[in-house]
C-alpha positions in Angstrom: 215.6 -107.6 -74.4 216.6 -104.9 -76.9 217.6 -101.6 -75.3 218.5 -98.0 -76.6 220.4 -95.8 -74.1 220.3 -92.0 -74.8 223.1 -89.8 -73.6 226.9 -89.3 -74.0 228.5 -89.2 -70.7 230.0 -91.3 -68.1 226.6 -91.9 -66.3 225.4 -93.4 -69.5 228.6 -95.5 -70.1 227.9 -97.0 -66.4 224.3 -97.8 -67.4 225.7 -99.3 -70.7 228.5 -101.4 -69.0 225.7 -102.7 -66.4 223.3 -103.5 -69.2 226.0 -105.2 -71.3 226.6 -107.5 -68.3 222.9 -108.4 -68.1 222.1 -111.8 -69.6 218.7 -110.6 -70.3 219.8 -107.9 -72.9 220.2 -109.3 -76.4 221.0 -106.1 -78.2 222.4 -102.9 -76.8 222.2 -99.5 -78.7 223.2 -96.0 -77.7 222.5 -92.4 -79.2 224.6 -90.7 -79.7 227.2 -92.3 -77.2 230.9 -92.0 -77.0 233.9 -94.1 -77.9 233.8 -96.0 -74.6 230.0 -96.8 -75.0 230.7 -97.9 -78.5 232.8 -100.8 -77.1 229.6 -102.1 -75.6 226.8 -100.8 -77.7 226.0 -99.9 -81.3 226.1 -96.1 -81.6 223.7 -94.0 -83.6 224.1 -90.5 -84.6 220.9 -89.1 -83.4 220.2 -85.6 -81.6 219.2 -86.8 -78.1 216.9 -83.7 -77.8 214.9 -84.6 -80.6 212.0 -86.7 -79.3 210.8 -87.4 -83.0 214.1 -88.7 -84.1 214.8 -90.8 -81.0 211.4 -92.3 -81.2 211.9 -93.2 -84.9 215.2 -94.6 -84.1 213.7 -96.8 -81.4 210.9 -97.9 -83.8 213.4 -98.8 -86.6 215.8 -100.7 -84.1 212.7 -102.6 -82.7 213.8 -102.0 -79.2 211.8 -103.1 -76.2 213.1 -100.3 -73.9 214.5 -96.9 -74.1 216.6 -95.6 -71.3 217.1 -91.7 -71.1 220.1 -90.8 -69.1 220.5 -87.0 -69.1 218.0 -84.3 -67.8 217.9 -82.2 -70.9 216.1 -84.8 -73.0 213.7 -85.5 -70.4 212.7 -81.8 -69.9 212.6 -81.5 -73.8 210.0 -84.3 -73.7 211.9 -87.3 -75.3 210.1 -89.8 -73.0 206.7 -88.7 -74.1 207.6 -89.0 -77.7 209.0 -92.6 -77.2 205.7 -93.8 -75.4 203.6 -92.2 -78.0 204.9 -94.8 -80.4 204.2 -97.7 -78.1 207.8 -98.4 -76.5 208.5 -98.5 -72.9 210.7 -95.7 -71.6 212.6 -95.3 -68.6 212.4 -91.6 -67.6 209.7 -89.1 -66.5 207.3 -87.2 -68.9 208.2 -83.6 -69.8 205.7 -82.4 -67.2 207.0 -84.5 -64.4 210.7 -83.8 -65.2 209.9 -80.3 -64.0 210.7 -81.5 -60.6 214.3 -80.8 -62.0 213.5 -78.5 -64.6 212.2 -75.9 -62.2 213.5 -75.5 -58.8 210.2 -73.3 -57.9 207.9 -76.1 -59.1 210.0 -78.7 -57.0 209.5 -76.5 -53.9 205.8 -76.1 -54.6 205.5 -80.0 -54.6 207.6 -80.3 -51.6 205.5 -77.9 -49.6 202.3 -79.8 -50.6 203.8 -83.1 -49.8 205.3 -81.9 -46.3 208.7 -82.7 -47.5 211.5 -81.2 -45.1 213.5 -78.9 -47.1 215.1 -75.4 -47.0 213.0 -72.3 -46.6 213.1 -70.5 -49.9 211.9 -67.5 -51.8 211.3 -67.5 -55.5 212.4 -64.3 -57.1 211.8 -62.6 -60.4 213.4 -59.1 -59.8 216.8 -57.8 -58.3 214.8 -56.0 -55.4 213.1 -59.5 -54.5 216.6 -61.1 -54.4 218.1 -58.5 -52.4 215.2 -58.8 -49.7 215.5 -62.5 -49.6 219.3 -62.4 -49.2 218.9 -59.9 -46.4 216.2 -62.1 -44.7 218.3 -65.3 -44.8 221.8 -63.8 -44.2 225.1 -65.5 -45.1 226.1 -68.0 -46.3 223.9 -67.0 -49.3 222.3 -69.7 -51.5 221.1 -68.7 -54.9 220.0 -71.2 -57.4 218.9 -70.7 -61.1 215.3 -72.1 -61.5 216.2 -73.9 -64.8 218.7 -76.5 -65.9 222.2 -75.4 -65.5 224.3 -78.7 -65.7 225.0 -78.8 -62.0 226.5 -75.3 -62.2 223.5 -73.1 -61.6 224.0 -72.8 -57.7 226.0 -70.2 -55.9 226.8 -70.6 -52.2 228.9 -67.7 -51.0 229.5 -65.2 -48.0 230.0 -62.4 -50.5 226.6 -60.6 -50.9 227.6 -58.9 -54.1 228.6 -62.3 -55.7 225.2 -63.7 -54.8 223.5 -60.6 -56.3 225.7 -61.0 -59.5 224.8 -64.5 -60.1 221.1 -63.8 -59.5 221.1 -60.9 -61.8 222.8 -63.1 -64.6 220.2 -65.7 -64.0 217.3 -63.2 -64.1 218.7 -61.6 -67.3 217.8 -64.9 -69.2 214.5 -65.3 -71.0 211.9 -66.2 -68.2 214.7 -65.7 -65.6 213.9 -66.8 -62.1 215.9 -67.8 -59.1 215.3 -69.4 -55.9 217.1 -67.9 -52.8 217.2 -70.4 -49.9 218.4 -70.6 -46.2 221.8 -72.3 -45.9 221.7 -75.7 -44.8 224.7 -77.1 -42.7 225.9 -80.5 -42.7 227.2 -83.2 -44.9 225.2 -84.0 -48.3 224.0 -87.3 -49.5 222.6 -88.4 -52.9 219.9 -91.2 -52.7 218.3 -92.4 -56.1 214.9 -93.7 -55.7 213.4 -95.9 -58.6 209.7 -95.4 -59.0 206.9 -96.5 -61.6 204.6 -93.7 -60.3 203.2 -95.7 -57.3 206.0 -98.0 -55.8 209.3 -96.6 -54.5 212.5 -98.6 -54.5 215.5 -96.8 -53.1 219.2 -97.6 -54.3 222.3 -97.3 -52.2 223.3 -94.0 -51.0 226.3 -92.2 -52.2 228.1 -88.9 -51.6 229.6 -86.8 -54.4 232.2 -84.0 -54.4 231.1 -80.9 -56.2 233.9 -78.5 -55.9 236.7 -78.4 -58.4 239.7 -78.6 -55.9 240.9 -80.4 -53.1 239.5 -79.6 -49.8 236.2 -78.7 -51.3 237.9 -75.5 -52.8 237.3 -73.7 -56.2 233.9 -73.5 -58.0 231.0 -75.7 -58.3 231.2 -78.4 -60.9 229.1 -81.1 -62.3 230.9 -83.4 -59.8 234.5 -84.5 -59.3 234.0 -87.8 -57.6 231.8 -90.0 -55.4 231.7 -93.1 -53.3 229.3 -95.5 -51.7 228.5 -97.0 -49.1 228.5 -94.3 -46.5 229.6 -95.8 -43.3 228.9 -92.9 -41.1 225.3 -92.4 -42.5 222.5 -93.2 -40.1 221.2 -96.8 -40.4 217.6 -95.6 -40.8 218.4 -92.9 -43.4 217.1 -94.7 -46.5 214.0 -95.8 -44.8 213.3 -92.3 -43.5 213.9 -90.7 -46.8 211.6 -93.0 -48.7 208.9 -92.5 -45.9 209.2 -88.7 -45.5 210.4 -87.6 -49.0 210.3 -90.0 -51.9 207.0 -91.7 -51.4 204.9 -88.4 -50.5 206.5 -86.8 -53.5 205.6 -89.5 -55.8 202.0 -89.6 -54.2 201.7 -85.6 -54.6 202.8 -85.8 -58.3 200.0 -88.7 -58.8 197.5 -86.5 -57.1 198.1 -83.7 -59.6 197.7 -86.0 -62.4 201.5 -85.8 -63.3 202.7 -89.3 -62.6 206.4 -89.6 -62.1 208.1 -92.6 -63.4 211.9 -93.0 -63.5 214.5 -92.2 -61.1 213.8 -89.5 -58.4 217.2 -88.2 -57.3 216.9 -86.8 -53.9 219.8 -84.6 -52.8 219.9 -84.2 -49.0 221.8 -82.5 -46.2 222.0 -84.1 -42.7 221.5 -80.8 -40.8 221.6 -80.3 -37.1 217.9 -80.0 -37.3 217.2 -83.3 -39.0 217.4 -84.4 -42.9 216.4 -81.8 -45.3 216.0 -82.0 -49.1 218.5 -79.8 -50.9 217.1 -80.4 -54.5 215.3 -83.0 -56.7 216.5 -84.3 -59.9 214.5 -86.3 -62.6 217.6 -88.7 -63.5 220.6 -90.7 -62.3 223.2 -88.4 -61.0 226.8 -88.1 -62.3 229.2 -89.2 -60.8 227.3 -91.1 -58.2 225.6 -93.5 -60.7 229.2 -94.8 -61.5 229.6 -96.1 -57.8 226.0 -97.1 -57.2 225.6 -99.4 -60.3 229.2 -100.7 -59.6 227.7 -102.2 -56.2 224.3 -103.3 -57.7 224.2 -107.3 -58.0 220.6 -107.4 -59.3 220.6 -107.4 -63.2 219.8 -103.8 -64.3 217.6 -104.5 -67.4 214.8 -106.0 -65.5 214.7 -103.4 -62.7 214.6 -100.6 -65.4 211.9 -102.4 -67.4 209.8 -102.8 -64.4 210.0 -99.0 -63.6 209.1 -98.4 -67.3 206.2 -100.8 -67.3 204.6 -100.0 -63.9 205.5 -103.5 -62.3 208.1 -102.4 -60.0 206.2 -103.6 -56.9 206.4 -107.2 -58.2 210.1 -107.4 -58.1 212.1 -109.0 -55.3 214.5 -107.0 -53.0 217.4 -105.6 -54.7 220.8 -107.4 -54.1 223.9 -105.4 -53.4 227.5 -106.5 -53.5 229.3 -106.4 -50.3 232.0 -103.9 -51.4 232.7 -100.4 -51.8 233.2 -98.2 -54.9 234.9 -94.9 -55.5 235.0 -92.9 -58.5 237.4 -89.9 -59.6 236.8 -87.6 -62.5 239.6 -86.6 -64.7 238.8 -83.2 -66.0 240.1 -81.4 -69.1 242.5 -78.4 -68.9 240.5 -75.5 -67.7 237.5 -77.3 -66.4 235.1 -76.0 -65.1 235.7 -72.6 -67.0 237.2 -72.5 -70.6 237.7 -76.2 -71.5 240.6 -77.2 -73.8 239.6 -79.8 -76.3 241.5 -82.1 -78.5 244.2 -83.2 -76.1 245.1 -86.9 -76.6 244.2 -89.7 -74.0 246.7 -92.6 -73.4 246.7 -95.3 -70.8 243.1 -96.1 -70.6 243.6 -99.9 -71.4 246.4 -100.2 -68.8 244.2 -98.5 -66.2 241.6 -101.0 -66.8 244.0 -103.7 -66.0 244.3 -102.5 -62.4 242.4 -105.1 -60.4 239.0 -103.7 -59.3 239.2 -100.7 -61.7 237.2 -99.6 -64.8 237.4 -96.3 -66.8 234.0 -94.8 -68.1 234.1 -92.3 -70.8 232.5 -88.9 -70.6 234.0 -86.2 -72.6 235.9 -88.4 -75.4 236.1 -88.5 -78.9 237.8 -90.4 -81.7 239.7 -88.3 -84.1 241.7 -90.1 -86.9 241.8 -93.1 -84.6 243.1 -91.1 -81.8 241.2 -90.9 -78.4 241.0 -87.3 -77.4 239.2 -85.1 -74.9 236.1 -83.5 -76.2 234.5 -82.2 -73.0 234.9 -80.8 -69.4 234.7 -84.0 -67.5 236.7 -86.4 -69.7 236.7 -89.8 -67.8 235.4 -91.4 -64.5 237.7 -93.8 -63.2 235.9 -96.3 -60.7 237.5 -98.6 -58.3 236.0 -101.4 -56.3 237.2 -103.2 -53.3 236.1 -104.8 -49.9 236.0 -101.3 -48.3 236.2 -97.7 -49.2 240.0 -97.7 -48.7 240.6 -100.5 -51.1 238.2 -99.1 -53.6 239.8 -95.5 -53.5 243.3 -97.2 -53.9 242.3 -99.0 -57.0 240.7 -95.9 -58.6 243.8 -93.8 -58.0 246.1 -96.6 -58.9 244.2 -96.7 -62.4 244.5 -92.8 -62.7 248.3 -93.2 -62.4 248.3 -95.0 -65.7 246.2 -92.5 -67.5 248.0 -89.4 -69.4 245.9 -86.4 -70.6 248.0 -83.2 -70.9 246.7 -80.4 -68.8 244.2 -82.4 -67.1 243.3 -82.4 -63.3 241.6 -84.5 -60.7 240.9 -84.3 -57.0 243.1 -86.3 -54.9 241.0 -86.3 -51.8 237.9 -88.3 -53.0 236.7 -90.3 -50.0 240.1 -89.7 -48.1 238.3 -88.4 -44.9 236.7 -91.7 -44.1 239.5 -93.8 -44.8 241.8 -92.4 -42.2 
């Protein structure tokens, strides 16, 4: 099988690593990729948001499957362009990707499908936001309606800060925000694969969105993750498939907008039961890094079954009886003004740590030197017989990496390892 992966981040590097280890894969390409991905796949300099260019590349390469990693190309309709030239694509259509591209649309679908979620008001004016904030009270939850790279949500006790964020979102073209009730309890990410009819869940994970230890600091795209979750209810996955994922997939089909790809269900285990925080239309980053590290079933066959509508014919997925922890190494200044160009050393030494692997995100090669080129620079993954061992492997690997001015959280998965 010849496969083309679209994207540049650590999520895509994790997908490429898993596909490269699959005996079914004869050729692996990526566009535009990064230096780490380039070690496992042939890179192509193509704009990932240009559906026509991606489809032309896939046709020229003669690939059997295109896997779209990030949300922006999906919302831009790249999967539609690929399918239009007769090539199977893993990822939803532009219309179906609105489950992530518009929080207001996602709320409408959830309401129709009777999916348990937070109460919410969709607002397009300052006055509507003020009324909604007063109705729900603190903590205030304000979400930008469209894509915001994981940083469009503000949760705060500061009424003025909530209004300020809402006003900034409303000032954009077509500006719209969703104001929600605050949901208490731990958050969980569950990726559900679907071909538009069948739903197959992956293993749940938990990510850490705040920049600093102790869940302090601003929201980020994610600073680390771990899987499995020893504390999660035993019936959680079955409950989410039955009450959330399958009803949502069925509702999308009923609307004539079949959803194929991965439905990322962001959950909170509240005192009143499981509630959906958000939907995403792609694999999450950094949770993908730990979930795929634990998946024993060859990945290519699974993604191809999703893309070709044959997911229901596959045997149950197999999982390694071990844990995985990933820790993100971020550039100086992240998530605010990020400094680019700092040299990265020690990656090869880090990968020699037993159970560890280093996945590239914001990296580039400049005159043969590996440098930071983004906010989240590396995802360092550790595997082991339990979460504590996996965590130890990840942090031992990080000790061998040097990136001037970088920072990482030191408490990823610490609370469940004693």
